[in-house]
C-alpha positions as CSV (number, residue, x, y, z in Angstrom):
1,M,60.9,49.6,68.8
2,K,63.4,50.7,66.1
3,I,65.7,48.5,64.2
4,K,68.7,49.0,62.1
5,Y,70.4,46.4,60.0
6,Q,73.4,45.9,57.7
7,I,74.6,42.9,55.7
8,L,78.4,42.4,55.2
9,K,78.3,40.2,52.3
10,E,82.1,39.3,52.4
11,K,81.8,38.3,56.0
12,K,78.3,36.5,55.5
13,L,77.3,38.5,58.5
14,L,74.0,40.3,59.4
15,I,74.3,42.9,61.9
16,L,71.2,44.1,63.7
17,S,70.8,46.9,66.2
18,Y,67.4,47.2,68.4
19,S,66.2,50.2,70.4
20,G,63.0,50.9,72.3
21,H,60.5,48.6,73.9
22,F,60.4,45.0,72.2
23,D,57.3,44.6,70.1
24,P,56.8,41.0,68.9
25,R,54.9,42.2,65.9
26,E,57.5,44.7,64.8
27,Y,60.1,42.1,65.2
28,L,58.2,39.6,63.2
29,I,57.7,41.9,60.3
30,H,61.3,43.0,60.4
31,V,62.5,39.3,60.4
32,A,60.2,38.5,57.6
33,E,61.5,41.4,55.6
34,T,65.1,40.7,56.2
35,T,64.9,37.0,55.3
36,S,63.2,37.8,52.1
37,L,66.2,39.9,50.9
38,P,68.4,38.4,48.1
39,A,71.6,38.7,50.4
40,W,69.9,36.7,53.1
41,K,70.6,33.4,51.5
42,D,74.4,34.1,51.8
43,V,74.1,34.9,55.5
44,S,75.6,32.4,57.9
45,K,76.2,34.6,60.9
46,I,74.0,37.0,62.8
47,L,75.0,39.5,65.4
48,S,71.9,41.0,67.3
49,D,72.5,44.1,69.5
50,F,70.0,44.0,72.2
51,T,71.9,46.5,74.5
52,H,69.5,49.2,73.9
53,L,66.3,47.1,73.6
54,I,63.9,47.2,76.6
55,L,62.6,43.9,77.4
56,S,60.3,42.9,80.1
57,Y,59.7,39.4,81.3
58,D,56.9,37.6,79.5
59,K,56.9,33.9,78.7
60,K,55.1,34.9,75.6
61,I,58.1,36.7,74.3
62,I,60.1,33.5,74.2
63,D,57.3,31.6,72.6
64,Q,56.9,34.3,70.0
65,L,60.7,34.4,69.2
66,I,60.7,30.6,68.9
67,Q,57.6,30.7,66.6
68,T,59.3,33.4,64.3
69,K,62.4,31.3,64.1
70,E,60.6,28.3,63.0
71,Q,58.4,30.2,60.6
72,L,60.8,32.3,58.8
73,N,63.8,29.8,58.0
74,I,66.3,31.5,60.4
75,Q,67.7,28.0,61.5
76,N,71.2,26.9,60.5
77,K,72.7,30.3,61.3
78,T,75.3,31.0,64.0
79,H,73.5,33.7,66.0
80,V,75.1,35.7,68.9
81,Y,73.3,38.3,71.0
82,L,74.8,41.3,72.6
83,V,73.3,41.9,76.0
84,K,73.7,44.5,78.9
85,T,70.9,43.9,81.3
86,P,70.0,40.7,83.6
87,M,66.6,40.8,82.1
88,E,68.2,40.4,78.5
89,T,70.5,37.7,79.8
90,A,67.8,35.7,81.4
91,L,65.2,35.9,78.7
92,L,68.0,35.0,75.9
93,H,69.3,32.0,78.1
94,L,65.8,30.7,78.4
95,Y,65.1,31.2,74.6
96,I,68.3,29.5,73.6
97,K,67.7,26.6,76.1
98,K,64.1,26.1,75.0
99,T,65.2,26.0,71.2
100,G,68.2,23.6,71.9
101,E,70.2,25.8,69.4
102,K,73.8,24.8,69.8
103,N,75.0,27.6,67.3
104,Y,73.1,30.4,69.4
105,N,74.7,32.3,72.2
106,Y,74.8,35.7,74.1
107,Y,77.6,37.9,75.5
108,S,77.8,41.2,77.2
109,T,81.0,42.3,75.1
110,L,81.4,42.8,71.5
111,E,85.0,41.2,71.7
112,N,83.5,37.8,73.0
113,A,80.7,37.8,70.6
114,L,83.1,38.4,67.5
115,V,85.3,35.4,68.9
116,Y,82.2,33.3,68.9
117,L,81.4,34.3,65.3
118,N,85.1,33.7,64.3
119,L,85.1,37.5,63.4
120,A,87.7,38.8,66.0
121,E,90.0,40.2,63.5
122,D,87.2,42.5,62.2
123,R,86.4,44.0,65.8
124,N,87.2,47.6,64.9
125,S,85.2,47.8,61.7
126,I,82.2,46.1,63.2
127,A,82.3,48.3,66.3
128,E,82.2,51.3,64.0
129,I,79.2,49.8,62.2
130,L,77.4,49.3,65.6
131,T,78.1,52.6,66.7
132,K,76.8,54.2,63.7
133,M,73.8,52.1,63.8
134,R,73.0,53.1,67.4
135,Q,73.3,56.7,66.5
136,E,70.8,56.4,63.8
137,L,68.2,54.5,66.1
């Protein structure tokens, strides 16, 4: 699994892009590293691009995501996931439902994700950042 990220301090936004097969251990390590960055304390919005991530159904994945969230202080953030496949949609739906998070959601378009994050006016610049991140993966 490969992960790229960028923090836009002025937008209080963390952008993440993932590719390859989902690996819970790598995900946990990456989240731990990201949440230890000094800029993390100012992040209030997270955009996770799962459109190039390969997920297979496994109830353990949902449990591991929840455990990671609880261990690493990633609560109280508005988090939106970009999805492409029915598997991503189903797993994230179950994850969000199981966590009971009201400020988590998933969308298949960047436009809708940015509306949810109140960043619609930044669509072009964020789209460029995501495109560059995807190319580097």
